[in-house]
C-alpha positions as CSV (number, residue, x, y, z in Angstrom):
1,X,-9.1,1.5,-9.3
2,X,-9.2,0.9,-5.6
3,X,-6.4,-0.9,-3.8
4,X,-6.1,-2.4,-0.4
5,X,-3.9,-0.4,2.0
6,X,-2.5,-1.4,5.3
7,X,-2.0,1.4,7.9
8,X,0.4,0.9,10.9
9,X,2.0,3.2,13.6
10,X,5.8,3.2,13.4
11,X,8.1,3.6,16.2
12,X,8.5,7.2,15.5
13,X,4.7,8.0,15.5
14,X,4.4,8.2,11.8
15,X,1.8,6.4,9.9
16,X,3.1,3.8,7.7
17,X,1.0,2.9,4.7
18,X,1.5,-0.2,2.4
19,X,-0.2,-1.7,-0.6
20,X,0.2,-5.4,-0.1
21,X,-0.6,-6.2,-4.0
22,X,2.3,-3.9,-5.1
23,X,5.4,-5.4,-3.6
24,X,7.5,-2.4,-2.2
25,X,5.1,0.2,-2.3
26,X,5.3,1.6,1.0
27,X,5.0,5.4,2.3
28,X,4.3,7.3,5.5
29,X,3.1,10.5,6.8
30,X,2.7,12.4,10.2
31,X,-1.1,12.0,10.0
32,X,-3.3,9.1,8.7
33,X,-4.5,11.5,5.8
34,X,-1.1,12.4,4.9
35,X,-0.1,8.7,4.8
36,X,-2.9,7.9,2.6
37,X,-2.3,10.7,0.3
38,X,1.4,9.7,0.1
39,X,0.7,6.0,-0.4
40,X,-1.9,7.2,-3.3
41,X,1.1,8.9,-5.1
42,X,3.4,6.0,-4.4
43,X,0.8,3.5,-5.8
44,X,0.3,5.6,-9.1
45,X,4.1,5.7,-9.5
46,X,4.5,1.8,-8.9
47,X,1.8,1.1,-11.4
48,X,3.3,3.5,-13.8
49,X,6.8,1.8,-13.6
50,X,5.2,-1.6,-13.6
51,X,3.6,-0.7,-17.0
52,X,6.8,0.4,-18.5
53,X,8.6,-2.8,-17.6
54,X,5.9,-5.1,-18.9
55,X,4.5,-6.0,-15.5
56,X,0.7,-6.2,-14.8
57,X,-1.2,-6.1,-11.8
58,X,-3.7,-9.1,-11.0
59,X,-7.2,-7.5,-11.4
60,X,-8.8,-9.9,-9.0
61,X,-7.8,-10.6,-5.4
62,X,-9.8,-11.0,-2.3
63,X,-9.1,-9.6,1.2
64,X,-9.5,-12.1,4.0
65,X,-8.5,-12.1,7.6
66,X,-7.2,-15.1,9.5
67,X,-7.3,-15.5,13.4
68,X,-4.2,-16.9,15.0
69,X,-3.5,-17.9,18.5
70,X,-0.4,-16.1,20.1
């Protein structure tokens, strides 16, 4: 399963990774690679606990970008 991941750099310099289709699924790492590995593990745990609680992930979603004026 492929999931979208948003990567940002926190104030402390760590990479913060979030899976927007899994509410609350956030992790971090000192490097981009470490953050991606950590979010992969976090996503697996989120999906496992969702299954135990009877929740399910919508299999269909689209990734779009919007342009805004700031």
